[in-house]
TISEVO-797400 format. One record per residue (C-alpha): x, y, z negated. Coordinates in steps of 0.2 Angstrom, whole numbers. Each point is the difference from the previous one (the first is absolute). Layout:
@X:X&Y:Y&Z:Z $
...
***
This chain:
@X:319&Y:667&Z:-576 $
@X:15&Y:12&Z:0 $
@X:4&Y:8&Z:17 $
@X:18&Y:7&Z:2 $
@X:7&Y:11&Z:13 $
@X:18&Y:-3&Z:5 $
@X:11&Y:10&Z:12 $
@X:10&Y:-13&Z:10 $
@X:17&Y:7&Z:7 $
@X:13&Y:-8&Z:11 $
@X:16&Y:9&Z:-2 $
@X:18&Y:-4&Z:-5 $
@X:1&Y:6&Z:-18 $
@X:16&Y:-5&Z:-10 $
@X:-7&Y:6&Z:-17 $
@X:-16&Y:-10&Z:2 $
@X:10&Y:-15&Z:6 $
@X:11&Y:0&Z:-15 $
@X:-15&Y:3&Z:-12 $
@X:-9&Y:-15&Z:9 $
@X:15&Y:-11&Z:-2 $
@X:1&Y:5&Z:-19 $
@X:-18&Y:-4&Z:-3 $
@X:1&Y:-16&Z:10 $
@X:15&Y:-6&Z:-10 $
@X:-9&Y:4&Z:-16 $
@X:-15&Y:-10&Z:6 $
@X:10&Y:-15&Z:5 $
@X:10&Y:1&Z:-16 $
@X:-16&Y:-1&Z:-10 $
@X:-7&Y:-14&Z:10 $
@X:16&Y:-11&Z:1 $
@X:10&Y:-6&Z:-15 $
@X:15&Y:-4&Z:12 $
@X:0&Y:18&Z:6 $
@X:-2&Y:7&Z:-17 $
@X:15&Y:-10&Z:-7 $
@X:10&Y:8&Z:14 $
@X:-4&Y:18&Z:-5 $
@X:15&Y:9&Z:-7 $
@X:12&Y:-14&Z:5 $
@X:14&Y:1&Z:13 $
@X:-10&Y:-13&Z:10 $
@X:-14&Y:12&Z:3 $
@X:10&Y:10&Z:13 $
@X:5&Y:-5&Z:17 $
@X:19&Y:0&Z:3 $
@X:7&Y:3&Z:17 $
@X:10&Y:-14&Z:7 $
@X:10&Y:3&Z:16 $
@X:13&Y:-11&Z:8 $
@X:11&Y:7&Z:15 $
@X:11&Y:-8&Z:13 $
@X:13&Y:11&Z:8 $
@X:10&Y:-6&Z:15 $
@X:19&Y:2&Z:2 $
@X:-2&Y:19&Z:5 $
@X:-12&Y:4&Z:-14 $
@X:-15&Y:0&Z:10 $
@X:-17&Y:-7&Z:-6 $
@X:-1&Y:-18&Z:6 $
@X:-15&Y:-4&Z:-11 $
@X:-9&Y:3&Z:-16 $
@X:-14&Y:-5&Z:-12 $
@X:-10&Y:12&Z:-10 $
@X:-12&Y:-6&Z:-13 $
@X:-4&Y:2&Z:-19 $
@X:-2&Y:-11&Z:-15 $
@X:-15&Y:1&Z:-12 $
@X:-3&Y:-11&Z:-14 $
@X:6&Y:-17&Z:6 $
@X:-2&Y:3&Z:18 $
@X:11&Y:6&Z:14 $
@X:-9&Y:9&Z:14 $
@X:9&Y:1&Z:17 $
@X:-6&Y:15&Z:9 $
@X:12&Y:0&Z:15 $
@X:13&Y:-12&Z:7 $
@X:9&Y:5&Z:16 $
@X:15&Y:-6&Z:9 $
@X:7&Y:10&Z:15 $
@X:-2&Y:-10&Z:16 $
@X:19&Y:-2&Z:3 $
@X:0&Y:-10&Z:-16 $
@X:-16&Y:-11&Z:1 $
@X:3&Y:-18&Z:-1 $
@X:16&Y:2&Z:-10 $
@X:-8&Y:-5&Z:-17 $
@X:1&Y:18&Z:-6 $
@X:-19&Y:1&Z:-3 $
@X:1&Y:-16&Z:-11 $
@X:15&Y:8&Z:-9 $
@X:-9&Y:16&Z:-4 $
@X:-15&Y:-9&Z:-6 $
@X:10&Y:-12&Z:-11 $
@X:9&Y:14&Z:-8 $
@X:-16&Y:9&Z:-4 $
@X:-7&Y:-16&Z:-7 $
@X:15&Y:-3&Z:-10 $
@X:0&Y:18&Z:-8 $
@X:-19&Y:-1&Z:-3 $
@X:2&Y:-17&Z:-9 $
@X:16&Y:1&Z:-9 $
@X:1&Y:18&Z:-4 $
@X:-18&Y:5&Z:-2 $
@X:-9&Y:-16&Z:-5 $
@X:-11&Y:-2&Z:15 $
@X:-8&Y:-17&Z:3 $
@X:-9&Y:4&Z:16 $
@X:1&Y:10&Z:17 $
@X:-13&Y:6&Z:11 $
@X:1&Y:9&Z:17 $
@X:-11&Y:4&Z:15 $
@X:5&Y:-3&Z:19 $
@X:-8&Y:0&Z:16 $
@X:-2&Y:-15&Z:12 $
@X:13&Y:8&Z:13 $
@X:12&Y:4&Z:-14 $
@X:6&Y:-15&Z:-11 $
@X:-12&Y:-11&Z:-8 $
@X:10&Y:-16&Z:6 $
@X:16&Y:8&Z:-7 $
@X:-8&Y:2&Z:-17 $
@X:-7&Y:-17&Z:0 $
@X:17&Y:-7&Z:3 $
@X:6&Y:9&Z:-15 $
@X:-13&Y:-9&Z:-11 $
@X:-14&Y:12&Z:1 $
@X:-18&Y:-5&Z:1 $
@X:-14&Y:9&Z:9 $
@X:-14&Y:4&Z:-13 $
@X:-10&Y:12&Z:11 $
@X:-3&Y:3&Z:18 $
@X:-9&Y:16&Z:7 $
@X:-4&Y:-2&Z:18 $
@X:-1&Y:16&Z:11 $
@X:9&Y:11&Z:-12 $
@X:4&Y:11&Z:9 $
@X:-11&Y:-5&Z:15 $
@X:9&Y:-14&Z:10 $
@X:12&Y:-4&Z:-14 $
@X:-1&Y:-12&Z:-15 $
@X:7&Y:5&Z:-17 $
@X:7&Y:-13&Z:-12 $
@X:3&Y:1&Z:-18 $
@X:13&Y:-13&Z:-6 $
@X:6&Y:-4&Z:-18 $
@X:14&Y:-10&Z:-7 $
@X:4&Y:-6&Z:-17 $
@X:18&Y:4&Z:-7 $
@X:9&Y:-14&Z:-10 $
***
């Protein structure tokens, strides 16, 4: 039996993070023909997708921040100023992001996360389905992951 000694460290180290990510990418690529086929193609990289709504004075009324990767749009943030909630602006921002992702970038699906006090019902009205529920994340709150098929 071989006994090995390791020194365990817990610190933020960007160089090690980048090395770990590179090695994980290599390992995943070797194990997955799908990921291997993506290597070196434009679909391998995440592309930012941002959609903004400005009011008549040029102030930010709402926005969506996400990215596309392979055939997926991942919505990271969707926010509408309280003065404009209920006006349909959130639906318009989401629809525009979906349109760009589908028509311009070839995406077939969307995913996003939201908390119970945010907007799970809003997303379900837009055709999203709950695929994961994580209770008590963070404590006292439930997180939902939702997906939607495009076209």
